[in-house]
C-alpha positions as CSV (number, residue, x, y, z in Angstrom):
1,M,23.5,-56.8,87.8
2,S,20.6,-59.1,88.9
3,T,20.4,-62.4,87.0
4,S,16.6,-62.0,86.8
5,F,17.2,-59.2,84.3
6,T,19.9,-60.8,82.3
7,N,18.2,-64.2,82.3
8,P,14.4,-63.5,82.6
9,I,12.2,-66.4,83.5
10,T,10.4,-67.8,80.4
11,E,7.1,-69.6,80.0
12,D,9.1,-72.8,79.5
13,D,10.8,-72.3,82.8
14,I,7.4,-72.0,84.5
15,A,6.0,-75.0,82.7
16,N,9.1,-77.2,83.6
17,Y,8.9,-76.1,87.2
18,L,5.2,-77.0,87.5
19,A,5.7,-80.3,85.7
20,N,8.6,-81.2,88.0
21,T,6.9,-80.0,91.2
22,P,3.6,-81.9,91.3
23,D,2.9,-80.8,94.9
24,F,3.0,-77.1,94.0
25,F,-0.8,-76.9,93.8
26,E,-1.2,-78.9,97.0
27,R,0.7,-76.1,98.8
28,H,-1.1,-73.4,96.9
29,A,-4.6,-75.0,96.5
30,E,-6.2,-71.5,96.4
31,L,-4.6,-70.9,93.0
32,L,-6.8,-73.6,91.4
33,A,-9.9,-71.5,92.0
34,A,-8.2,-68.1,91.6
35,V,-6.5,-68.7,88.2
36,Q,-8.9,-67.6,85.5
37,L,-8.7,-68.9,81.9
38,S,-10.6,-68.1,78.8
39,S,-13.4,-70.6,78.0
40,P,-13.2,-72.2,74.5
41,H,-17.0,-72.4,74.5
42,S,-17.9,-68.8,75.6
43,T,-16.4,-65.4,76.2
44,R,-16.4,-65.7,80.0
45,A,-13.4,-66.6,82.1
46,V,-13.4,-69.9,84.0
47,S,-11.3,-71.4,86.8
48,L,-8.4,-73.7,86.1
49,Q,-10.4,-76.6,87.6
50,E,-13.4,-75.8,85.4
51,R,-11.2,-75.6,82.3
52,Q,-9.6,-79.0,83.2
53,A,-13.1,-80.5,83.7
54,G,-14.1,-79.2,80.3
55,M,-11.0,-80.6,78.6
56,L,-11.8,-84.0,80.2
57,R,-15.4,-83.9,79.0
58,D,-14.2,-83.1,75.5
59,K,-11.7,-86.0,75.7
60,I,-14.4,-88.4,76.9
61,K,-16.7,-87.3,74.1
62,G,-14.0,-87.9,71.6
63,L,-13.4,-91.4,73.0
64,E,-17.1,-92.1,72.9
65,L,-17.3,-91.1,69.2
66,R,-14.3,-93.4,68.5
67,I,-16.0,-96.3,70.3
68,M,-19.2,-95.8,68.4
69,E,-17.3,-95.7,65.1
70,M,-15.5,-99.0,66.1
71,I,-18.9,-100.6,66.9
72,R,-20.3,-99.4,63.6
73,H,-17.4,-100.8,61.6
74,G,-17.7,-104.0,63.6
75,N,-21.4,-104.3,62.6
76,D,-20.6,-103.5,59.0
77,N,-18.0,-106.2,58.9
78,V,-20.5,-108.7,60.4
79,M,-23.0,-107.8,57.7
80,L,-20.4,-108.2,55.0
81,S,-19.3,-111.5,56.3
82,D,-23.0,-112.7,56.3
83,K,-23.4,-111.6,52.7
84,L,-20.2,-113.3,51.7
85,L,-21.3,-116.6,53.3
86,R,-24.7,-116.4,51.6
87,W,-23.0,-115.7,48.2
88,A,-20.6,-118.6,48.8
89,G,-23.6,-120.8,49.6
90,T,-25.2,-120.1,46.3
91,L,-22.0,-121.2,44.5
92,F,-22.0,-124.5,46.4
93,L,-25.6,-125.1,45.4
94,T,-25.1,-124.5,41.7
95,T,-25.1,-127.9,40.1
96,E,-24.4,-126.9,36.5
97,P,-20.8,-125.6,36.0
98,A,-21.9,-123.5,33.0
99,D,-24.3,-121.6,35.3
100,L,-21.5,-120.5,37.6
101,P,-20.4,-117.3,35.9
102,S,-23.9,-115.8,35.7
103,Q,-24.6,-117.0,39.3
104,I,-21.4,-115.2,40.5
105,T,-22.3,-111.9,38.8
106,D,-26.0,-112.0,39.7
107,Q,-25.3,-112.7,43.3
108,I,-22.6,-110.1,43.7
109,T,-25.1,-107.5,42.3
110,E,-27.8,-108.7,44.7
111,Q,-25.7,-109.3,47.9
112,F,-23.3,-106.4,47.6
113,S,-25.4,-103.8,45.7
114,V,-22.9,-103.5,42.9
115,P,-24.6,-101.7,39.9
116,Q,-22.8,-103.7,37.2
117,V,-20.8,-106.9,37.2
118,G,-19.1,-108.7,34.3
119,I,-16.9,-111.8,34.0
120,K,-14.8,-113.6,31.5
121,V,-13.1,-117.0,31.9
122,W,-10.7,-118.5,29.4
123,D,-8.7,-121.8,29.0
124,V,-11.9,-123.6,29.9
125,A,-12.8,-127.3,29.0
126,A,-14.0,-128.0,25.5
127,P,-17.8,-128.2,26.4
128,F,-17.7,-124.5,27.6
129,A,-15.3,-123.0,25.0
130,Q,-18.0,-121.3,23.0
131,A,-20.1,-120.0,26.0
132,E,-20.6,-116.3,26.2
133,F,-18.4,-116.0,29.2
134,A,-15.5,-117.7,27.5
135,I,-15.3,-115.7,24.2
136,G,-14.4,-112.2,23.2
137,V,-11.2,-111.7,25.3
138,S,-8.1,-110.4,23.7
139,E,-4.6,-111.7,24.5
140,D,-3.8,-108.2,25.9
141,A,-6.6,-108.5,28.4
142,K,-5.5,-112.0,29.5
143,L,-1.9,-110.7,30.0
144,F,-3.2,-107.7,32.0
145,A,-5.3,-110.0,34.2
146,S,-2.2,-112.2,34.9
147,S,-0.2,-109.1,35.8
148,L,-2.5,-108.3,38.6
149,T,-1.4,-109.9,41.9
150,E,-4.3,-108.2,43.8
151,P,-7.6,-106.5,42.8
152,F,-7.2,-103.2,41.0
153,C,-9.5,-100.3,41.9
154,G,-9.7,-97.0,40.1
155,V,-11.2,-94.9,37.4
156,N,-12.3,-96.5,34.2
157,T,-9.8,-95.2,31.7
158,G,-11.0,-97.4,28.8
159,F,-10.3,-100.9,30.1
160,E,-11.3,-103.7,27.7
161,A,-13.0,-105.4,30.6
162,A,-15.5,-102.5,30.9
163,R,-16.9,-103.6,27.5
164,W,-18.1,-106.9,29.2
165,L,-20.6,-104.9,31.3
166,P,-24.3,-104.4,30.3
167,D,-23.7,-100.6,30.2
168,P,-20.0,-99.8,29.7
169,L,-20.6,-96.0,29.3
170,S,-21.9,-95.7,32.8
171,A,-19.0,-97.5,34.4
172,T,-17.0,-94.6,36.0
173,S,-15.0,-96.6,38.6
174,L,-14.0,-100.2,38.4
175,A,-12.7,-103.1,40.5
176,L,-10.9,-105.7,38.5
177,L,-10.4,-109.0,40.2
178,P,-8.0,-111.5,38.7
179,L,-9.2,-115.2,38.8
180,R,-6.5,-117.8,39.3
181,S,-5.7,-121.0,41.0
182,G,-3.9,-120.8,44.3
183,P,-4.0,-118.3,47.1
184,V,-4.4,-114.5,46.8
185,G,-1.1,-112.9,45.7
186,S,-0.2,-115.9,43.6
187,T,1.8,-115.2,40.4
188,L,0.2,-118.1,38.5
189,P,-1.4,-117.0,35.2
190,A,-5.0,-115.8,35.5
191,F,-7.8,-117.8,33.9
192,G,-10.4,-115.1,34.2
193,L,-11.3,-111.6,35.3
194,L,-14.2,-110.4,37.4
195,V,-15.3,-106.8,36.8
196,L,-17.3,-104.7,39.3
197,A,-18.4,-101.3,38.2
198,S,-20.2,-98.2,39.5
199,P,-21.3,-94.8,38.1
200,D,-19.9,-93.4,41.3
201,G,-16.3,-92.4,40.7
202,Q,-15.4,-93.0,44.4
203,R,-17.1,-96.4,44.8
204,F,-14.0,-98.2,43.7
205,N,-11.2,-95.8,44.3
206,S,-7.4,-96.3,44.3
207,G,-7.1,-95.7,48.0
208,M,-9.6,-98.3,49.2
209,G,-8.6,-101.6,50.9
210,T,-8.8,-104.7,48.7
211,D,-8.8,-107.5,51.2
212,F,-12.5,-108.2,50.9
213,L,-12.4,-108.1,47.1
214,A,-9.5,-110.5,47.3
215,R,-11.7,-112.9,49.3
216,I,-14.4,-112.6,46.6
217,A,-11.8,-113.4,43.9
218,E,-10.5,-116.4,45.8
219,L,-14.0,-117.9,46.2
220,A,-15.0,-117.2,42.7
221,S,-11.8,-118.8,41.4
222,A,-12.3,-121.9,43.4
223,A,-15.9,-122.3,42.1
224,L,-14.9,-121.7,38.5
225,S,-12.3,-124.3,38.6
226,R,-15.1,-126.7,37.7
227,L,-15.1,-125.2,34.2
228,R,-11.5,-126.1,33.5
């Protein structure tokens, strides 16, 4: 019995043959124009060469879109960096230590378009102990802040820190930034907590990156060390 009937040639056999015989179409160049394939963009049939050209155009278009997205992200990062530098500059120019908490919150609102920002600082020096920013924080809130080794982002589920905002009821999503001495990720006890809030439930979501927020917390912590 013929082996062609007992072991028929499969599509994989044909694909493997063509993949391992790169000069096939050189010997049979007429097939490139003769083979007709369905077009993904219309109902008409196209040649193998035309289909390959279309695939290359689609691939080039996809690469162009990725490049444009990379450029856009690069421009966004430059803008964020400029805003961060301007914000840091205002902290350097603040001469009165007691003005720092309000300067931090006001400038974050202005520079980064955050709807609401709140802050509390504890374990401050005696001259600042009765300031608005230093009172009204429970021990639980202090322990929670110390437990954060990086900024927390997510839905407001009734955090005490939300009550430090001008309009707590409209705070749907929050970013909670622990303030402490040392680098980001330090396990030293926190001496404050910075709260960023938005009515948009996705503005500060649990899946977002927190590197930029960590830089904000680090700069704010360094500036607020003047209160201690």
